[in-house]
Backbone as CSV, one residue per row, in Angstrom:
resi,resn,N_x,N_y,N_z,CA_x,CA_y,CA_z,C_x,C_y,C_z
1,MET,89.641,73.123,-43.941,88.309,73.503,-44.431,87.235,72.682,-43.746
2,TYR,87.495,71.374,-43.598,86.542,70.498,-42.921,87.210,69.980,-41.651
3,PRO,86.761,70.463,-40.472,87.429,70.083,-39.228,87.286,68.601,-38.924
4,ALA,88.273,68.090,-38.208,88.155,66.719,-37.731,86.962,66.638,-36.788
5,ILE,86.270,65.512,-36.808,85.056,65.387,-36.006,85.437,65.022,-34.568
6,ARG,85.357,66.036,-33.703,85.630,65.838,-32.278,84.392,66.099,-31.428
7,THR,83.477,66.906,-31.945,82.247,67.210,-31.219,81.050,66.944,-32.122
8,VAL,79.960,66.503,-31.521,78.773,66.105,-32.281,77.546,66.801,-31.711
9,ALA,76.632,67.166,-32.593,75.317,67.661,-32.184,74.267,66.792,-32.866
10,VAL,73.176,66.550,-32.176,72.074,65.769,-32.726,70.798,66.578,-32.595
11,VAL,70.059,66.688,-33.684,68.783,67.404,-33.690,67.663,66.375,-33.770
12,GLY,66.833,66.339,-32.749,65.751,65.366,-32.696,65.999,64.339,-31.604
13,ALA,64.994,64.135,-30.747,65.161,63.224,-29.609,64.160,62.081,-29.638
14,GLY,63.737,61.697,-30.836,62.887,60.522,-30.977,63.716,59.260,-30.826
15,THR,63.149,58.138,-31.204,63.840,56.851,-31.052,65.192,56.836,-31.756
16,MET,65.229,57.351,-32.988,66.473,57.349,-33.743,67.491,58.302,-33.137
17,GLY,67.050,59.501,-32.784,67.956,60.457,-32.167,68.554,59.920,-30.884
18,GLN,67.742,59.245,-30.089,68.230,58.655,-28.838,69.337,57.645,-29.098
19,GLY,69.120,56.775,-30.070,70.115,55.751,-30.374,71.421,56.342,-30.869
20,ILE,71.335,57.389,-31.673,72.545,58.051,-32.177,73.310,58.690,-31.027
21,VAL,72.581,59.365,-30.140,73.223,60.004,-28.986,73.890,58.956,-28.092
22,MET,73.217,57.854,-27.852,73.797,56.784,-27.038,75.107,56.287,-27.647
23,SER,75.111,56.082,-28.951,76.315,55.600,-29.637,77.463,56.595,-29.513
24,CYS,77.150,57.870,-29.702,78.189,58.906,-29.656,78.759,59.052,-28.251
25,LEU,77.888,59.082,-27.243,78.356,59.205,-25.866,79.201,58.005,-25.459
26,ALA,78.760,56.820,-25.832,79.480,55.599,-25.473,80.850,55.541,-26.138
27,SER,81.012,56.279,-27.240,82.280,56.272,-27.976,83.162,57.469,-27.617
28,GLY,82.749,58.247,-26.610,83.608,59.308,-26.096,83.360,60.704,-26.633
29,TYR,82.342,60.892,-27.444,82.095,62.212,-28.030,81.267,63.101,-27.097
30,PRO,81.634,64.378,-26.971,80.738,65.343,-26.341,79.565,65.584,-27.295
31,VAL,78.353,65.613,-26.770,77.165,65.734,-27.625,76.275,66.877,-27.159
32,GLN,75.941,67.745,-28.096,74.886,68.738,-27.886,73.611,68.161,-28.489
33,TRP,72.514,68.280,-27.782,71.257,67.678,-28.234,70.181,68.734,-28.243
34,PHE,69.410,68.776,-29.325,68.299,69.726,-29.397,66.996,69.006,-29.686
35,GLU,65.977,69.336,-28.927,64.621,68.836,-29.135,63.648,69.933,-28.713
36,MET,62.755,70.296,-29.622,61.869,71.421,-29.342,60.695,71.058,-28.431
37,ASP,60.344,69.783,-28.348,59.219,69.374,-27.516,59.716,68.986,-26.121
38,PRO,59.300,69.692,-25.073,59.797,69.416,-23.710,59.491,67.997,-23.235
39,THR,58.323,67.473,-23.583,57.959,66.122,-23.154,58.875,65.085,-23.776
40,THR,59.122,65.228,-25.077,60.027,64.314,-25.774,61.441,64.425,-25.221
41,GLN,61.860,65.649,-24.945,63.201,65.860,-24.398,63.361,65.159,-23.058
42,ALA,62.371,65.311,-22.193,62.442,64.692,-20.867,62.499,63.170,-20.970
43,ALA,61.652,62.607,-21.822,61.620,61.156,-21.995,62.937,60.648,-22.575
44,ALA,63.514,61.407,-23.501,64.776,61.005,-24.118,65.909,61.005,-23.097
45,GLY,65.932,62.009,-22.239,66.958,62.067,-21.206,66.896,60.865,-20.280
46,VAL,65.679,60.464,-19.924,65.488,59.287,-19.070,65.963,58.030,-19.791
47,ALA,65.614,57.911,-21.074,65.986,56.725,-21.852,67.502,56.565,-21.957
48,VAL,68.204,57.671,-22.164,69.663,57.609,-22.282,70.286,57.193,-20.950
49,LYS,69.805,57.771,-19.862,70.331,57.385,-18.545,70.079,55.906,-18.264
50,GLN,68.891,55.441,-18.596,68.564,54.028,-18.376,69.463,53.121,-19.201
51,TYR,69.794,53.544,-20.414,70.672,52.752,-21.278,72.023,52.525,-20.606
52,PHE,72.609,53.600,-20.066,73.913,53.462,-19.423,73.804,52.713,-18.100
53,ASP,72.692,52.853,-17.417,72.480,52.067,-16.196,72.464,50.570,-16.513
54,VAL,71.831,50.218,-17.630,71.779,48.812,-18.048,73.180,48.299,-18.373
55,LEU,73.979,49.115,-19.069,75.350,48.710,-19.386,76.147,48.451,-18.118
56,VAL,75.962,49.318,-17.134,76.663,49.138,-15.858,76.172,47.866,-15.167
57,GLY,74.847,47.681,-15.172,74.270,46.505,-14.529,74.741,45.198,-15.138
58,LYS,75.020,45.205,-16.453,75.479,44.003,-17.140,77.000,43.843,-17.093
59,GLY,77.671,44.797,-16.456,79.119,44.718,-16.357,79.860,45.112,-17.616
60,LYS,79.154,45.767,-18.549,79.784,46.169,-19.804,80.427,47.549,-19.713
61,MET,80.177,48.253,-18.610,80.742,49.580,-18.416,80.831,49.857,-16.924
62,GLN,81.900,50.517,-16.504,82.040,50.906,-15.118,81.143,52.110,-14.816
63,ARG,80.721,52.235,-13.568,79.849,53.353,-13.188,80.485,54.701,-13.503
64,ALA,81.794,54.796,-13.253,82.492,56.056,-13.525,82.473,56.398,-15.011
65,GLN,82.590,55.371,-15.863,82.545,55.591,-17.310,81.156,56.055,-17.745
66,ALA,80.138,55.452,-17.170,78.774,55.841,-17.504,78.500,57.267,-17.071
67,ASP,78.951,57.617,-15.882,78.752,58.986,-15.387,79.487,59.989,-16.259
68,ASP,80.676,59.601,-16.717,81.458,60.480,-17.598,80.739,60.680,-18.929
69,ALA,80.162,59.602,-19.459,79.425,59.697,-20.723,78.231,60.634,-20.578
70,LEU,77.478,60.486,-19.514,76.306,61.325,-19.290,76.701,62.784,-19.071
71,ALA,77.864,63.008,-18.475,78.332,64.373,-18.227,78.706,65.087,-19.520
72,ARG,78.983,64.308,-20.580,79.326,64.914,-21.870,78.101,65.305,-22.692
73,LEU,76.913,65.070,-22.147,75.676,65.413,-22.850,75.131,66.741,-22.343
74,THR,74.880,67.656,-23.276,74.251,68.928,-22.933,73.082,69.177,-23.878
75,TRP,72.077,69.861,-23.370,70.921,70.201,-24.190,71.080,71.612,-24.748
76,ALA,70.954,71.748,-26.048,71.035,73.061,-26.687,69.684,73.769,-26.560
77,PRO,69.653,75.020,-26.111,68.382,75.725,-25.965,67.717,76.081,-27.294
78,SER,68.514,76.131,-28.363,67.966,76.447,-29.685,68.923,75.944,-30.750
79,LEU,68.436,75.878,-31.982,69.301,75.475,-33.086,70.432,76.470,-33.287
80,ALA,70.143,77.733,-33.021,71.143,78.783,-33.230,72.341,78.645,-32.299
81,THR,72.174,77.974,-31.172,73.267,77.832,-30.203,74.158,76.621,-30.475
82,ILE,73.780,75.792,-31.419,74.563,74.583,-31.713,75.872,74.945,-32.401
83,GLN,76.958,74.431,-31.877,78.271,74.559,-32.492,78.959,73.207,-32.384
84,ALA,79.136,72.537,-33.515,79.740,71.214,-33.490,80.448,70.932,-34.808
85,ASP,81.421,70.033,-34.741,82.116,69.627,-35.972,81.184,68.852,-36.896
86,LEU,80.272,68.085,-36.280,79.296,67.307,-37.039,77.931,67.470,-36.390
87,THR,76.947,67.854,-37.171,75.567,67.928,-36.690,74.737,66.915,-37.458
88,ILE,74.059,66.047,-36.718,73.236,65.004,-37.332,71.773,65.338,-37.096
89,GLU,71.032,65.507,-38.159,69.593,65.789,-38.078,68.826,64.477,-38.102
90,ALA,67.956,64.286,-37.107,67.163,63.058,-37.020,65.737,63.423,-36.629
91,ILE,65.058,64.100,-37.553,63.705,64.568,-37.263,62.720,63.948,-38.259
92,VAL,61.521,64.504,-38.296,60.451,63.979,-39.136,60.887,63.903,-40.603
93,GLU,60.401,62.888,-41.312,60.805,62.636,-42.701,59.991,63.513,-43.655
94,LYS,60.191,64.836,-43.530,59.532,65.804,-44.402,60.582,66.782,-44.911
95,LEU,60.692,66.865,-46.234,61.759,67.641,-46.856,61.772,69.086,-46.400
96,GLU,60.618,69.747,-46.422,60.593,71.175,-46.097,61.013,71.443,-44.654
97,VAL,60.692,70.527,-43.762,61.084,70.692,-42.355,62.594,70.527,-42.210
98,LYS,63.141,69.526,-42.876,64.584,69.307,-42.823,65.330,70.497,-43.428
99,GLN,64.828,71.035,-44.515,65.478,72.187,-45.147,65.528,73.382,-44.204
100,ARG,64.449,73.625,-43.463,64.426,74.747,-42.519,65.462,74.545,-41.413
101,VAL,65.592,73.311,-40.963,66.581,73.010,-39.923,67.993,73.230,-40.449
102,PHE,68.274,72.763,-41.645,69.613,72.908,-42.207,69.979,74.371,-42.435
103,GLN,69.016,75.181,-42.773,69.271,76.613,-42.924,69.776,77.216,-41.625
104,GLN,69.239,76.737,-40.511,69.628,77.262,-39.203,70.938,76.652,-38.691
105,LEU,71.405,75.601,-39.362,72.657,74.955,-38.969,73.830,75.379,-39.849
106,GLU,73.594,76.325,-40.722,74.562,76.707,-41.747,75.945,77.027,-41.190
107,GLY,76.041,77.581,-39.996,77.331,77.997,-39.462,78.182,76.877,-38.917
108,ASN,77.677,75.664,-38.920,78.412,74.544,-38.368,79.322,73.891,-39.408
109,GLY,80.018,72.824,-38.993,80.924,72.126,-39.893,80.174,71.219,-40.847
110,ILE,80.300,69.921,-40.659,79.609,68.960,-41.510,78.171,68.813,-41.028
111,MET,77.241,68.817,-41.970,75.818,68.691,-41.642,75.281,67.430,-42.316
112,ALA,74.802,66.502,-41.505,74.358,65.215,-42.032,72.903,64.962,-41.670
113,SER,72.179,64.402,-42.611,70.779,64.036,-42.366,70.672,62.531,-42.197
114,ASN,69.880,62.130,-41.232,69.609,60.711,-41.029,68.422,60.235,-41.866
115,THR,68.082,60.996,-42.896,66.936,60.644,-43.736,67.012,59.202,-44.230
116,SER,65.838,58.567,-44.284,65.760,57.189,-44.756,65.760,57.097,-46.268
117,SER,65.265,58.163,-46.941,65.121,58.055,-48.390,65.041,59.387,-49.122
118,LEU,64.896,60.502,-48.396,64.802,61.791,-49.074,66.125,62.142,-49.741
119,SER,66.057,62.924,-50.800,67.248,63.283,-51.556,68.152,64.214,-50.741
120,VAL,69.412,63.817,-50.610,70.397,64.661,-49.946,70.595,65.951,-50.730
121,ASP,70.591,65.864,-52.053,70.711,67.067,-52.879,69.556,68.038,-52.629
122,ALA,68.352,67.493,-52.467,67.188,68.352,-52.209,67.318,69.041,-50.856
123,ILE,67.787,68.321,-49.862,67.999,68.926,-48.542,69.064,70.012,-48.630
124,ALA,70.130,69.752,-49.386,71.245,70.683,-49.500,70.875,71.968,-50.240
125,GLN,69.781,71.938,-50.990,69.354,73.134,-51.711,69.075,74.299,-50.772
126,ALA,68.835,74.011,-49.502,68.470,75.050,-48.548,69.677,75.813,-48.013
127,VAL,70.904,75.339,-48.282,72.085,75.963,-47.686,73.069,76.426,-48.749
128,LYS,73.974,77.294,-48.330,74.991,77.803,-49.249,76.137,76.797,-49.403
129,HIS,76.534,76.183,-48.288,77.679,75.269,-48.308,77.204,73.842,-48.559
130,LYS,76.808,73.590,-49.790,76.280,72.272,-50.146,77.339,71.178,-50.045
131,ASP,78.603,71.575,-50.132,79.688,70.604,-50.056,79.796,69.961,-48.679
132,ARG,79.198,70.599,-47.654,79.274,70.084,-46.286,78.099,69.166,-45.926
133,VAL,77.177,68.998,-46.848,75.955,68.244,-46.558,76.065,66.814,-47.086
134,ALA,75.660,65.861,-46.256,75.660,64.449,-46.660,74.549,63.735,-45.903
135,GLY,74.340,62.494,-46.258,73.413,61.654,-45.522,74.192,60.739,-44.598
136,LEU,73.656,60.512,-43.412,74.273,59.587,-42.466,73.132,58.764,-41.890
137,HIS,72.819,57.677,-42.589,71.607,56.912,-42.288,71.893,55.745,-41.360
138,PHE,71.514,55.933,-40.077,71.592,54.858,-39.094,70.333,53.997,-39.216
139,PHE,70.387,52.829,-38.613,69.240,51.927,-38.629,68.803,51.623,-37.202
140,ASN,67.505,51.480,-37.015,66.943,51.243,-35.691,67.182,49.805,-35.215
141,PRO,67.525,49.652,-33.934,67.917,50.684,-32.968,69.357,51.130,-33.221
142,ALA,69.564,52.421,-33.317,70.838,52.967,-33.797,72.019,52.642,-32.894
143,HIS,71.785,52.435,-31.607,72.891,52.137,-30.700,73.293,50.663,-30.754
144,ILE,72.513,49.866,-31.486,72.807,48.432,-31.606,73.191,48.053,-33.037
145,MET,72.453,48.516,-34.004,72.701,48.152,-35.400,74.060,48.665,-35.871
146,LYS,74.806,47.815,-36.563,76.187,48.136,-36.934,76.326,48.869,-38.265
147,LEU,75.319,48.760,-39.122,75.436,49.341,-40.460,74.996,50.807,-40.467
148,VAL,75.765,51.644,-41.170,75.398,53.048,-41.387,75.683,53.394,-42.838
149,GLU,74.699,53.935,-43.526,74.897,54.380,-44.908,75.411,55.819,-44.921
150,VAL,76.541,56.033,-45.579,77.074,57.380,-45.794,76.668,57.784,-47.207
151,VAL,75.783,58.759,-47.302,75.182,59.117,-48.590,75.840,60.383,-49.140
152,ALA,76.470,60.252,-50.284,77.149,61.370,-50.921,76.233,62.028,-51.948
153,GLY,75.907,63.293,-51.724,75.133,64.039,-52.699,76.021,64.498,-53.840
154,THR,75.415,65.130,-54.825,76.166,65.614,-55.989,77.265,66.593,-55.592
155,HIS,76.992,67.418,-54.585,77.934,68.463,-54.188,78.760,68.096,-52.955
156,THR,78.510,66.938,-52.363,79.236,66.562,-51.148,80.728,66.404,-51.439
157,ALA,81.557,67.113,-50.686,83.004,67.053,-50.902,83.552,65.696,-50.470
158,PRO,84.467,65.106,-51.241,85.063,63.818,-50.868,85.650,63.788,-49.458
159,PRO,86.311,64.867,-48.977,86.820,64.826,-47.605,85.713,64.690,-46.562
160,VAL,84.516,65.210,-46.870,83.387,65.067,-45.955,82.970,63.601,-45.865
161,VAL,82.930,62.940,-47.006,82.572,61.520,-47.035,83.576,60.706,-46.229
162,GLU,84.860,60.992,-46.422,85.892,60.251,-45.694,85.823,60.525,-44.197
163,ALA,85.532,61.779,-43.826,85.409,62.122,-42.405,84.237,61.379,-41.774
164,LEU,83.153,61.262,-42.501,81.980,60.557,-41.981,82.242,59.058,-41.877
165,ARG,82.942,58.505,-42.831,83.285,57.080,-42.763,84.166,56.809,-41.527
166,ALA,85.116,57.703,-41.288,85.983,57.540,-40.121,85.184,57.676,-38.828
167,PHE,84.246,58.609,-38.818,83.395,58.806,-37.645,82.563,57.562,-37.364
168,VAL,81.962,56.998,-38.397,81.161,55.771,-38.232,82.031,54.652,-37.673
169,GLY,83.240,54.526,-38.185,84.157,53.513,-37.683,84.489,53.716,-36.217
170,SER,84.604,54.976,-35.800,84.928,55.269,-34.403,83.797,54.889,-33.465
171,LEU,82.599,54.744,-33.995,81.449,54.297,-33.206,81.377,52.774,-33.113
172,GLY,82.322,52.112,-33.780,82.308,50.648,-33.804,81.317,50.108,-34.807
173,LYS,80.976,50.922,-35.814,79.996,50.519,-36.815,80.649,50.414,-38.192
174,THR,79.915,49.873,-39.141,80.406,49.684,-40.504,79.771,50.695,-41.439
175,ALA,80.588,51.472,-42.119,80.108,52.480,-43.055,80.049,51.916,-44.467
176,VAL,78.928,52.149,-45.133,78.770,51.790,-46.542,78.438,53.066,-47.302
177,THR,79.259,53.412,-48.270,79.051,54.642,-49.029,78.121,54.385,-50.204
178,THR,77.175,55.287,-50.387,76.223,55.163,-51.489,75.958,56.532,-52.105
179,LYS,75.554,56.519,-53.353,75.156,57.758,-54.005,73.765,58.160,-53.544
180,ASP,73.439,59.408,-53.783,72.118,59.931,-53.448,71.107,59.384,-54.459
181,SER,70.308,58.421,-54.037,69.299,57.815,-54.906,68.128,57.367,-54.045
182,PRO,66.940,57.217,-54.623,65.754,56.855,-53.838,65.952,55.586,-53.014
183,GLY,65.787,55.700,-51.696,65.912,54.535,-50.829,67.336,54.120,-50.531
184,PHE,68.329,54.787,-51.197,69.739,54.442,-51.019,69.943,52.941,-51.294
185,ILE,70.501,52.195,-50.373,70.726,50.758,-50.622,69.713,49.906,-49.860
186,VAL,69.752,49.999,-48.546,68.984,49.076,-47.712,67.481,49.248,-47.886
187,ASN,67.005,50.489,-47.825,65.562,50.693,-47.935,65.028,50.386,-49.331
188,ARG,65.895,50.516,-50.307,65.469,50.152,-51.670,65.247,48.649,-51.763
189,VAL,66.182,47.901,-51.205,66.064,46.442,-51.211,64.910,45.990,-50.313
190,ALA,64.707,46.706,-49.215,63.733,46.281,-48.201,62.279,46.502,-48.595
191,ARG,62.026,47.222,-49.680,60.615,47.469,-50.044,59.859,46.154,-50.211
192,HIS,60.483,45.163,-50.818,59.786,43.900,-51.046,59.636,43.101,-49.750
193,PHE,60.549,43.316,-48.824,60.428,42.676,-47.513,59.117,43.106,-46.851
194,TYR,58.804,44.388,-46.963,57.570,44.902,-46.359,56.349,44.626,-47.238
195,THR,56.442,44.966,-48.507,55.251,44.903,-49.345,54.746,43.479,-49.554
196,GLU,55.646,42.541,-49.785,55.206,41.156,-49.927,54.610,40.634,-48.624
197,SER,55.201,41.054,-47.514,54.691,40.624,-46.210,53.302,41.201,-45.958
198,PHE,53.141,42.482,-46.213,51.845,43.115,-45.976,50.789,42.606,-46.959
199,TYR,51.261,42.194,-48.139,50.338,41.604,-49.114,49.750,40.304,-48.554
200,GLN,50.578,39.523,-47.884,50.081,38.284,-47.271,49.061,38.588,-46.174
201,LEU,49.279,39.664,-45.450,48.314,40.073,-44.427,47.005,40.516,-45.078
202,GLU,47.132,41.275,-46.160,45.937,41.758,-46.861,45.123,40.593,-47.417
203,GLN,45.813,39.563,-47.859,45.133,38.382,-48.391,44.670,37.434,-47.283
204,ARG,44.976,37.788,-46.027,44.615,36.974,-44.853,45.203,35.564,-44.936
205,ALA,46.382,35.497,-45.527,47.079,34.209,-45.604,47.744,33.867,-44.281
206,VAL,47.961,34.876,-43.441,48.639,34.705,-42.169,48.298,35.903,-41.297
207,ASP,48.430,35.750,-39.975,48.209,36.918,-39.120,49.558,37.535,-38.763
208,GLU,49.530,38.670,-38.047,50.747,39.427,-37.769,51.771,38.610,-36.975
209,ARG,51.314,37.949,-35.926,52.240,37.176,-35.097,52.858,36.020,-35.884
210,GLY,52.020,35.358,-36.670,52.517,34.246,-37.465,53.529,34.698,-38.499
211,LEU,53.254,35.836,-39.126,54.165,36.371,-40.136,55.519,36.716,-39.529
212,ASP,55.494,37.420,-38.401,56.752,37.793,-37.752,57.525,36.554,-37.302
213,ALA,56.810,35.572,-36.744,57.464,34.343,-36.286,58.098,33.598,-37.454
214,LEU,57.409,33.577,-38.583,57.930,32.899,-39.768,59.224,33.551,-40.243
215,MET,59.241,34.879,-40.311,60.433,35.574,-40.787,61.591,35.424,-39.803
216,ARG,61.297,35.431,-38.511,62.365,35.220,-37.527,62.946,33.817,-37.647
217,SER,62.095,32.855,-38.002,62.573,31.473,-38.110,63.540,31.298,-39.272
218,THR,63.521,32.213,-40.239,64.432,32.122,-41.376,65.735,32.872,-41.144
219,GLY,65.851,33.517,-39.964,67.104,34.187,-39.641,66.989,35.682,-39.406
220,PHE,65.837,36.294,-39.728,65.662,37.715,-39.470,65.532,37.947,-37.964
221,LYS,66.148,39.020,-37.470,66.069,39.342,-36.046,64.667,39.813,-35.664
222,MET,63.976,40.451,-36.614,62.624,40.939,-36.373,61.774,40.667,-37.607
223,GLY,60.478,40.478,-37.393,59.560,40.322,-38.504,59.162,41.674,-39.058
224,PRO,58.500,41.717,-40.213,58.144,42.984,-40.861,57.179,43.833,-40.049
225,CYS,56.271,43.211,-39.316,55.311,43.990,-38.518,56.005,44.618,-37.324
226,GLU,56.819,43.834,-36.632,57.578,44.353,-35.499,58.497,45.487,-35.943
227,LEU,59.189,45.272,-37.052,60.155,46.247,-37.521,59.472,47.529,-37.972
228,SER,58.346,47.405,-38.644,57.617,48.581,-39.082,57.089,49.376,-37.891
229,ASP,56.665,48.662,-36.848,56.234,49.342,-35.623,57.395,50.101,-34.995
230,LEU,58.586,49.506,-35.044,59.757,50.125,-34.435,60.191,51.378,-35.180
231,ILE,60.326,51.276,-36.497,60.834,52.427,-37.252,59.760,53.485,-37.454
232,GLY,58.495,53.090,-37.362,57.392,54.029,-37.554,56.745,53.851,-38.911
233,HIS,55.437,53.703,-38.918,54.721,53.522,-40.188,54.799,54.781,-41.050
234,ASP,54.948,55.944,-40.425,55.084,57.176,-41.197,56.388,57.174,-41.986
235,VAL,57.460,56.686,-41.354,58.750,56.613,-42.047,58.692,55.572,-43.158
236,ASN,58.118,54.421,-42.865,58.013,53.350,-43.859,57.232,53.825,-45.084
237,TYR,56.143,54.523,-44.828,55.330,55.058,-45.925,56.108,56.094,-46.732
238,ALA,56.855,56.971,-46.024,57.622,58.009,-46.716,58.687,57.396,-47.626
239,VAL,59.334,56.341,-47.157,60.354,55.669,-47.975,59.719,55.056,-49.216
240,THR,58.601,54.371,-49.043,57.918,53.744,-50.177,57.467,54.790,-51.185
241,THR,56.974,55.918,-50.694,56.554,57.003,-51.578,57.723,57.552,-52.377
242,SER,58.869,57.729,-51.718,60.048,58.261,-52.406,60.463,57.372,-53.574
243,LEU,60.422,56.068,-53.356,60.767,55.140,-54.417,59.716,55.133,-55.514
244,PHE,58.454,55.079,-55.092,57.335,54.987,-56.033,57.320,56.177,-56.994
245,CYS,57.601,57.367,-56.472,57.536,58.574,-57.300,58.599,58.598,-58.394
246,CYS,59.647,57.823,-58.237,60.738,57.817,-59.214,60.567,56.744,-60.288
247,TRP,59.559,55.910,-60.146,59.370,54.823,-61.096,58.631,55.281,-62.344
248,PRO,58.857,54.610,-63.472,58.105,54.917,-64.691,56.652,54.489,-64.521
249,PRO,55.727,55.029,-65.350,54.295,54.732,-65.214,53.974,53.238,-65.204
250,ALA,54.635,52.462,-66.059,54.333,51.027,-66.124,54.641,50.340,-64.797
251,ALA,55.736,50.732,-64.166,56.110,50.138,-62.887,55.098,50.508,-61.807
252,LYS,54.594,51.739,-61.852,53.601,52.170,-60.864,52.304,51.376,-61.022
253,ILE,51.916,51.136,-62.265,50.696,50.360,-62.518,50.850,48.946,-61.980
254,TRP,52.016,48.345,-62.268,52.262,46.985,-61.775,52.220,46.962,-60.258
255,TRP,52.861,47.921,-59.608,52.956,47.937,-58.149,51.587,48.031,-57.498
256,THR,50.773,48.980,-57.966,49.471,49.182,-57.330,48.487,48.075,-57.684
257,THR,48.745,47.375,-58.795,47.909,46.221,-59.136,48.288,45.018,-58.276
258,ARG,49.580,44.819,-58.108,50.081,43.708,-57.303,49.783,43.916,-55.818
259,TYR,49.957,45.179,-55.372,49.804,45.481,-53.945,48.713,46.528,-53.746
260,PRO,47.455,46.121,-53.743,46.363,47.085,-53.582,46.482,47.922,-52.320
261,LEU,47.146,47.386,-51.296,47.291,48.121,-50.036,48.017,49.446,-50.243
262,TRP,48.874,49.519,-51.288,49.679,50.711,-51.501,49.089,51.634,-52.572
263,ARG,47.817,51.419,-52.918,47.231,52.222,-53.992,47.105,53.705,-53.641
264,PHE,47.258,54.028,-52.329,47.143,55.417,-51.894,48.466,56.157,-51.979
265,LEU,49.522,55.509,-52.523,50.809,56.164,-52.619,50.725,57.421,-53.468
266,LYS,51.504,58.437,-53.069,51.506,59.699,-53.802,52.080,59.509,-55.192
267,ARG,51.397,60.053,-56.150,51.846,59.950,-57.523,52.513,61.226,-58.009
């Protein structure tokens, strides 16, 4: 019923999509890639080639291996042409857009969203085979970061979860299974990492460079400003909104009183 994951498709060629494709190619998977914007597609193709060139230059991969990896990458002309055991959606963090994409992927095997915080159940509402839908949340940069959240929705079949965990392991990464809940695990915990940091900026207690340097000195690989720039302020805002909307009124009052910067959050 659920095929073994031997082929992968990725929808979206932004920073996250690029990292996922790099990881899959480096681990031996044939990858179909779809991106509707020609400029983004061209830039993504260059970025992937440069990544493998760097690996070769550092002696971490032979030229023949890099060429073989690149040869396993094909661009899908449309969503309708995608056929893969696993399709990973990595596009804009907007529910209605993701739902439209999943509707067009219905004929495929396992369908996973790289959403940072949107409900997997809500995304699955757009398709008939809800049991095949799950979350597969990579972290930026996806080809380097080892942690991946496997998000099980209410209807996600247990064999799908196990197949995704095995797939993550085959990429040399660590899978953590979580239920479908606002922010899942990491982004839920990380809200205070960002909000307390931005609160210090709002109070002019420190500047951006000083804040990032301080956090790096405590062991973080990146400071909150650098990291927010990397993942995208639109994504960061969407995650915070998803959490905020699920809180009781008293919690919302406390949050917007404590952090005036976030008073524009959707209620």
